[in-house]
C-alpha positions, 0 to 999 in steps of 0.5 A, spaced: 534 513 379 533 520 378 534 526 383 531 527 390 524 529 390 521 534 394 520 535 402 514 533 406 513 535 413 511 529 418 511 530 425 515 537 425 521 533 421 522 534 414 522 527 410 525 527 403 521 523 398 525 519 393 522 518 386 523 512 382 523 511 375 516 513 371 512 510 378 515 516 382 509 519 384 506 512 386 512 510 390 512 517 393 505 516 396 507 509 398 513 511 402 509 517 405 504 512 408 509 508 410 513 513 414 506 516 417 504 509 419 511 508 423 511 515 426 504 513 429 506 506 432 512 509 435 508 514 439 502 510 441 503 510 449 500 504 451 505 502 457 508 495 457 503 489 456 506 484 461 507 489 467 504 485 474 505 486 481 512 482 480 515 487 476 516 492 482 522 492 486 525 497 491 529 500 486 523 502 482 527 501 476 520 498 472 517 505 473 522 508 467 518 503 462 512 508 463 515 514 461 511 514 454 505 514 458 507 520 463 509 524 456 502 522 453 498 524 459 495 530 462 494 533 468 497 532 475 497 526 480 495 527 487 495 522 493 491 524 499 493 520 505 489 519 511 493 521 518 500 520 521 497 517 528 494 510 525 501 508 523 508 511 521 508 508 514 504 514 511 510 519 513 516 514 513 514 510 506 507 512 503 509 519 501 516 518 499 515 512 495 509 515 491 513 521 489 519 517 488 515 512 483 512 518 479 518 521 478 521 515 476 516 514 471 517 521 468 513 526 472 516 533 474 515 535 481 510 540 479 505 534 476 505 531 483 501 532 489 502 528 496 498 530 502 496 528 509 489 530 511 492 529 519 485 525 521 481 531 518 475 529 514 474 536 512 481 537 510 481 531 506 475 533 502 478 540 501 485 537 499 481 533 493 477 539 491 483 544 491 487 539 487 482 538 482 481 545 481 489 546 480 489 541 475 489 534 478 486 529 473 487 522 477 487 522 485 490 516 489 485 516 495 486 513 502 480 515 505 479 516 513 473 513 513 467 511 508 463 518 508 469 522 506 471 517 501 464 517 498 464 525 498 471 525 494 469 520 489 463 523 487 466 530 487 471 527 482 467 523 478 462 530 477 469 533 474 471 528 470 477 526 475 479 518 475 480 515 482 484 510 485 482 507 492 489 507 495 490 501 501 483 502 503 477 501 499 471 506 499 465 502 500 459 506 496 464 509 492 466 510 485 473 509 484 476 506 477 481 501 481 483 499 488 490 498 490 492 494 497 495 488 500 490 482 501 487 484 508 484 478 509 490 474 509 494 480 513 489 478 518 490 470 517 497 472 518 496 475 525 492 470 527 496 464 525 502 468 528 499 468 535 497 461 535 505 459 533 507 464 538 503 461 544 506 454 542 513 457 542 512 461 548 509 455 552 503 459 554 499 453 557 492 456 557 491 462 553 486 467 556 486 472 550 484 479 549 482 480 542 483 488 539 480 491 533 482 497 528 477 502 527 470 500 525 470 506 520 476 503 516 474 497 511 481 494 512 480 493 519 473 489 518 478 485 513 483 484 518 478 481 523 475 476 518 482 473 517 484 473 525 477 471 527 477 465 522 484 463 525 482 463 532 475 461 532 476 453 532 481 454 539 475 458 542 470 453 540 474 447 542 475 451 549 483 450 548 483 458 549 479 463 552 476 469 549 476 473 555 474 480 552 474 484 545 475 491 546 472 497 542 475 499 535 480 504 534 487 505 531 489 511 536 494 508 540 493 512 547 486 509 546 488 502 545 492 502 551 487 505 555 482 499 553 487 494 554 489 497 561 481 497 563 481 490 560 487 487 564 485 490 570 478 487 570 481 480 567 487 479 571 487 472 568 489 475 561 495 472 558 495 474 551 493 479 546 491 479 539 493 486 537 492 488 530 498 493 528 504 495 531 502 502 533 497 500 538 501 494 540 507 499 542 504 503 548 501 496 551 507 493 551 510 499 555 505 498 560 506 490 560 513 492 561 512 497 567 508 491 570 515 487 570 512 482 565 518 477 562 519 477 555 516 471 551 511 470 557 505 474 554 504 473 546 502 480 542 501 481 535 502 487 530 502 489 523 506 494 519 513 492 521 515 499 524 521 500 527 518 499 534 514 493 532 520 490 530 524 491 536 519 489 540 519 482 536 527 482 537 526 483 545 521 478 546 514 482 547 511 481 540 510 475 536 511 478 529 508 483 525 505 483 518 510 486 513 507 490 507 512 492 503 509 499 501 514 500 495 510 495 492 503 499 493 506 505 491 509 503 485 502 499 483 498 505 485 502 510 481 502 505 475 495 505 475 495 513 475 499 513 469 495 509 465 488 513 467 492 519 466 494 517 459 487 515 458 489 507 457 487 501 460 492 497 465 494 490 463 490 485 466 496 482 469 497 488 473 489 489 476 490 481 478 484 481 483 477 483 484 474 486 491 467 487 493 464 493 495 459 491 500 455 497 500 454 498 492 454 490 491 460 492 485 466 488 484 472 493 483 478 491 479 484 491 484 491 490 485 492 485 491 499 484 494 502 479 498 504 480 506 509 476 510 509 474 517 516 477 520 519 474 526 526 474 528 527 468 524 526 472 517 528 479 519 534 478 515 531 476 508 525 481 509 525 487 512 533 488 512 534 485 505 528 490 502 532 496 506 525 497 509 528 498 516 536 499 516 539 494 521 543 500 524 537 503 527 534 496 528 540 494 532 541 501 536 542 501 543 539 495 548 537 491 542 544 490 539 544 483 543 537 481 541 540 483 533 546 478 535 542 473 537 537 473 531 543 473 526 542 480 524 549 485 523 548 492 523 
């Protein structure tokens, strides 16, 4: 073997080429080619090929496997949430969980934007436009309604910015992906929860008021598809009575007013299909003011809020559809990182399809699984996931209810 050969610069590093006998030149070329190929393969950021919805946990550990994507991508990721009224989840869970997921994947604080439009279409559109001006290359958008969602996605598309529909699908939009829970299944859980509760609480002749979320929210439509399908046979068989259906809203004070009007007009009402915890909370307070006893007037909910869970514990709400928001935040953040890096997410992650009924298109989707939570499984769901701290859940007058349910703060 002869002495060391010259050095070559590859990717900013000096590599010494060894000459071997009379074939030194050829060996050097072959060796150089091997080194270049190895470097190229090592720096190719494609993300884990087996990433799926089952990969995500409440410690966000899997997000660190996406750091190569974060390093190779360009621009900021901006998440624009809709409001703070329809559910406390956007402040308590979505905003911090999206931020945590993106940071765990290697983005810096300056590369992450998380905003809330506070129920204003104009604010949500302006936020999106400003974010794009300030360097966002991917938007996660939970649209207040279909109109503003379409405007945001049209603007983003014209500026070469990718969009992921977050939680709500923008009908007539142009997003690349959609991330949410299986919302028809959410509705089915709510309907089935009411059926089980009516039997458990021994309500002999259910006289039901059926309430709905905002008509401008496609999720509300999907929830209704789910619970209407469950309730329809009971109404058709005359075993239950569909007394009245209220107008559509996600505003809790409006929902309370609508319920009071229905209850005043139909004093025989003894059960309520309520689509989320926030709307149910003031209604339950109203029923308590009328001295309605626990476990006599079934109501339902969604989102596993602290108030909703306490209402379940105290016997005024049958259960709540639990949606672990950290799963949704991690899945959306993962999609954003793939798009930001110009890569295609694995099919194991985009595990479903959703239909945009306005544009008649099939949207690649990540559809997550909800769980119906009652006193029987609070320990194994919301407490285990640290979604709601047991100390908060069992505070004050709810301590005895927690003890009865086997929940220890």
